[in-house]
N, C-alpha and C positions, 0 to 999 in steps of 0.2 A: 234361509228361505226368503225370497223376495216376491213382492206383488208385481203386477204388470206395469206399475208406474216406476218400478225400480226401487221401491222402499222396502227395506228389510222389515220382517215381521217381529224382529227382536224389539223388546219394549224399552230399551234404554234410550235416554235423550240423544246420545251421539248418533245412533243409527236411525232414529226417527226424524232427525233434522234433515229437511230437504226444501230449499227455498223455492225452486220452480214448482214443485208439487203443491206447496202451500199457496203459492200465487194462483195456480190453476184452480184450487178449491175455492178461493175467494172469487175468482172471475166467474166460475160456474154458478156460484150463488147469486152474483150481481147481474149477470148478463140478461136473464129474462126480464129483469126490472128491479132497480134498486130503490127508486123513490116513488112514494105514493103522493097524495095531495094533502096539503095543510091549509089552514085558514090564512087568508091574506092579512098582512100586517097594516094597522092604521099608522098615520103619522104620529110619532111620539117625540116628546120633549125629554131629553136625557140630561139631567143635571150631573155635573162631574166636578171633582176637585183636582187641581193640578199642582204638582210640586216640581220646581226646577231642579234638575240633577246638578250635583256639585262635583265637577272633575277635580282630580288631584292637581296640585300646583305644577304648572309647566306641562300639563297633559290635557287631552280632550276626553280622556277616559276617567270613569270613577274608580274608586279603590276596588270594588267588586269586579268590574269589567277587566281591569288590569290583572288582577289576581287570576281570574279564569283564563285570560289570554296567555299568561306566562306558564300556567300549570297544565293546560289541556289543549292549547291551540298551536303548538309548534308545528311548522315553522312560520306561522302567520305573524306579521309585524303589526305594531300599533297603528302605523300609518295606513294599513289596509283595512282598518275597522272604522266604521261610522257609528257614532253614538247618538241616541235620542237626546233631546234637550229637556224633556219633561216626562215625568211619570204621572199618570192620572188614575183615579178610582171613580167608579160609577156602579150603579145597579142596573142590570139588564132587564129585559121585559119579562123574564122568568122569575125576577126577584132575587137573583143571585149576584153577590158583589163581584166585581171584576177589577183587574189592574191592567193597564196598557201603557204604551210609550208612544211618543210622537215627537216630531221636530217642529219648532215654531216657524221655521222657514220652509216647511213643506205643506202637506195636506192637512196637518193639524189633528185634532181629536176625533174628527168624523170617522177616520178609517178604523181605529180600534173598536169604536161603538158599532158601526155598520158590519164589521167583520164578525163580531160576536153575534149579532142578530141573524146574520146569514148562516152561521154555524147552528144556532138554535133552530132555525127554520128547516135546514136540511136534516137535522136530527129528528125533528117531528116527521119529516117526509119518509125517512127510512123506517121509523117506527110504524108509520101508517101503511106500509106495504105488507099486507098480510101474507101474500104468497111468498115473500122473502122469509118471513118467520117460519112458514111451513117447510121451506127448503132447509133452513138451518136445523129444525127439529129432526129432519130426515137424514142428517149427515151420518155417515158410517163411523164406527169406532176408529177405524184406521185414519180417516180424515181428521177426526178430532185429535188424535194422538200426534199427527203431523203438525197441526196448528199449535198444539201445546209445546212441542219440542222446538218449533221454528220461530214463533212469534212472541212478542213481549206480552201483549194482551191475547188471551186464548179464545174468548168468545167472539164469533164473527161480528155480532152487532157492535161490540166494543171496538173491534178492529176497524170497522167502517166509521164509527164515530170519531175515533182518533185520527183516521185518515182525513176526514172532513176538517177536523180542527187543524191538522197539519197544513192543509191548503190555506186556511185562515191565517196561520202563523206566517206562511210564506208571503202572503199579501201584506200583512201588517209590518213585517220586517222590511220588505223592499220599499214600502212607503217612506221609510227614513231617507231613501235616495231620490224620492220623487221630485224634489226641488231642483235636481240636476238634469231633469228630463223636460221635454216640451209639454208634458201632460199636466194640466192644471186642475182637473176635476178628478175626484176619487174614481168615478166610473170609467173615465177614459184611461186612467192609469191601470186599473185592474184589467181592462180589455187589452191594453198594450202588453201587459205581462203575459196574459193568456196567449195572445196571437204570436208573441215572440218566443214562446216555448220556455219561459223562465220557470214555470211550475215544474216542467219536466226536468229542467236543469237542477232544480233543488232536489227532486226525487232521485236523480241519478248521480249527482256530484257531491251533495252534502251527505253527512251521516246523521242519524237520528239525534244523538246527544248534542251534536253541534247546533242543530236547529233549535231544539227545545231550550238548551241552557243559554244560548245567546239571546233568544227571544225573551226569556225571563229577565235578562239583564239589560234589555233595551239597546242591543248592539247588533251590527250586521257586518260580517267579515268579507264583503264583496264590494265591487264597484260595477257600475253599468256604463256601457257606451251606447250611443245612439247612432244607428246607421242612417244613410241618406234617405231611406224610405220610412224612417221613423221607428224601426224595430229596435228592441232593447236586447243587448248582448252582454255576456260576461267577457271582459278582455282576457287575453291569453294568460296574463299574470294571475288573474283571479282563478282561472281554471287550474293552473299549475299548483297554486296554494291549496285549493280545495282538495285536489288529488293527494297532495303530500300530507295534509292533515288526516285524511281518511286512511291512507296507508299507514301512518304512524299509529292510529287508533287500533287498526287490525293487528299490526305487529305487536303492540302492547298486549292485546288480548291473547294472541297466540303464545307469547312469551310466558305469560302467567300460567296458561294451561299446560304448556310443555313442561315447565318446572314442576308443576303439581303432579302431573301424570307420569313423568319419567323419574325425576330425582326423588320425589316423595312417594311415588307408587300409588297415588290415589286414583280411584275410579273417576270418570267424568262427573257423575252427580256429586260425589264427595268433594271434588276439586271446586265445582261451582259453589257448593255450600260453604266451604272453608274460605274461599277467596271472593265471597260475594261483594265485599266493599271494593275490591280491585276491579271486578268484572261488571258488577251490577246487572240488573235485568236486561239492559240494552246491549252492553258490550258482550254479554254471554252469547248473543247470537253471532258475534264476530269470532268468539273463542272457538265455536264449533264449525266455523266456515272452512271448507277445504282450502288449502294453501294456494291453489291455482285459480280460485274463484274470486272475482271482485264484485262485491254486493251492490245491488241496486234496489230501490223500493219495490216491494212485491206488486204494488198497483201499477208500476210502470212496465212490467213484463208483458210482452205481446203473445197471445195464444191464438191458435187456429181453431175455429169452431164454425160448423156449417159453411165451409168453404170461404170463410171470411176471417180477417184478422180482428182480434178484440183485445183491447187494453182498458183496464178499469180507470186508470188515471185521467184520461181525457174526458170520460163521462162525468167524473166527480168535479173536475176543474170547470167544465162548461156550465154545469148546474150551479156551482158555487159562484162563479163570476156573474152569471145572470142574476142570481138572487142578491148578491152584493150590490150590483149596479142599481137594481130596483130599490133596495132598502136604503141605499145612501141618499136617495131623494126623499125618504120618509123619516129619517132620523134628524133631529134638531138638537145638537149639543149646546148646552148652556153652562157656562162656568159659574160656580158658586164658591164662596169663601170656605176655607177649611174650618172645621169646628174647633173650638177651644180644646186644648189638651185636658184630659181628665185630671182631677186632683188625686193626691196620693192617699187613697182610702184603702181599707182592707178589700181583698179580692171578693167581689160579690159573685153570685151564681152566673149572672149575665157576662161577667168578665172572663169566665172560664171558656166561653165559646167565641170562636173567631173564624174567619174565612181565609182561604188561600186561593185567590182567583186564578192563578196560573198553575194550579194543580190539575194536570190534564190526563194522567195515566197512572197505572198501578205502581210504576217506578217512582213517581212523585209521592204517592202515599207512603211507600216504604222509606223514602228519603226523609220526608217531613217527620214521620214517626221516629226515625232514627236520631234526628237532630234533637227532638224533645227528650227522648229517653236518655241520650248521652248527657243531658243536663239534669238528670234525675227528676224529670217532670212526667208523671204518669199520664199516658194517653188514654182517654175514655172512649173516644170515637173519632174516626176519620171517614167521612162520607164523600166519595169521589164525585157523585152526581151533583150534589149541592155545594161541593167545595167547602164543606163545614168541618171544623175540627173542635173537639172538646178536650181540654187538658186541665190537670189539677195544678195550677200555678200556686206557688207559695206566697207571693206578694206581687204588688204592681211592679216593683223593680225586677223581680224574677221574670215576669211576663214581658217587660220591655226588653230584657236581655235575650229572651228566647226569640222575640221578633227580630232583633238585630242579627242573631245567628242565622235565622231563616233567610233574611235579606242577603247576608253574606253568601248564602248558598244559591242565590238567584231567585228566591221566592219572595212574594210581597204580601205578607199577612195583613189583614185589616180587621178591625173590630166590626162586628155585625151591627152594633148599635151606634157607634160614635164616629168612626173613621171613614165612612163611605158616604157618597152622595145619596139622596133619597131615590126611591124607585121612580121610574119614568111615568109620566102622565100622558095617556092617550088624549087625543083631541079631535 
């Protein structure tokens, strides 16, 4: 039996999975109004610490970047990747530690800081839209089951929050290429990306894991060309490489599921559970994708409503770029020296707690917890909203090794007390 949307009423993940219906659910929630109002931001001074990245000998990539390239980005070549020159840490206006990357020959540390502030502002605005919260409360059981089967994060507010953060990632990553464009201010560059359709290109050409993992490693696997009228475009070679990487990821996910459900005779839920490490929460969506369908971001799908075309992505991008351009003029980055390394003392209560600034979704939570547990480090708490982790380290050496393992996975843990710049000061 199926509903009028073509969704089977069977309650298994395979039959509830439907990308266009999930996209329509999100569009119907957002179209009457996604953003409320939030307090204006004062000018703030953000102190940050910066560390120069160390490429491997004879390469412009670090060990972590090269490893990820070789394992997960075929057929992308090293010369198609641009790396950051510096990793930075700072505390945002919400008091949350953050990690970002920038190039010294580009727009510098302002972009990561202003990007984070724009994300925080838009999060406040969607939280302030009470009518949106009411529409989410009124969602039918069928609609919730479609979201659960189709999306990585299942709660609509979480999905919108991650989508806003994805727009921020796209801007911060492409800023690594800003020095090769005629745009010399952060606001001008952001507007050029918007007007050139680059945010849409990311949503339709990239795949989720590629964006999040390369972002966490301070690398971007594309180049930009500038047209005569100043528009920014992906060259044909970049488009071909992105398509090939996406096809390879989909093929890998299909291959795992086919083996599990045919040769091993597992049900779809059992296959997902057994091969979670192969599929993870993101590739699972590709494992369930029909073979003839090529996925695009749910926010980029156009729907017809009230005799008009509606797409969620342009709404978010316009609001984000406007907020970023305004906040870029209100953020004052100030470099401060890195604090001295702590001495080798027994693990104190405060040392059990740290932050992972680039922990952005439930997949990150599961991955970080898995890394720690694989090292026999009990995890007490992982809080996605505050990016806070509490774990039972055996010694300072054990803690340092865990941090290195997380960095090898593309995450950048920082001590909440010692390794981050102080909170910003309004003025």
